[in-house]
N, C-alpha and C positions, 0 to 999 in steps of 0.2 A: 630436763624431766619431767616435765607439767602433766604428761602422763597420767603421772601415777595417782593422782589428786583427783581426773576426771569422774569418779564414781560418785564422788562426794559432794561435788562443784553444782550451783544450781544450773539449768538446765536453760538451754539459749533459745531452745523453741520444739514445737513438737510436729513428726511426720509422720505419714501413712503408708503402708508397706501398699504398693500398687501388686507389685508381681516379685516372684520368687526362682523366674526361671533363668538362670545362669546358665550359659554358653561355656563356662570353664570351670567355673567352681561351684560346691554344693552349697548352697545358702539356705535350701528348703528345712533344713534342722533347723537353723535357729533365728529364721523369719517366718513370720504369719500374714498373709493374706489380710489385709482389713486392719489389722492392730496397730495401733499407734505407740510410735516409740518417741523417747525425750532425747533429742539430739543433744549430745554434750561438747561438742566440737564441729567444726566445719571446715572443708577445703577447698579449692575448687569442683576438685573431682570427686572428693568421700564427703560423705559424713560418720561420724560415731557415735554410736549409739549403745544403750546397753539391753545385748540383745536377746531372746529368749533362755538362751543358756546363765543369764546373769553377770555375764561378762562383758565389757565395753569391747565394741567389732567397730571395723571400719569396712562400710560397704559405698559401693557406688550409688549416686544421687537417681540415676533413674531406676533405682528400683523403690523411688518413694515418692512421694508428693506432700505440700505445706499442708497442713492441717486446720 
């Protein structure tokens, strides 16, 4: 249950959203192109950030570039 404390944990790094054109999901409601986000956790395929809704969300890495 490590995910319960992600909001309070220090960030790993910062990423910048480069696009919100999702083929399958609607992400333009919770991501803003050009905005920097704090990465709370990371896997090979996903980054977990606090998105515009104020909650931790997991997104494909191709939406972001390192800040």
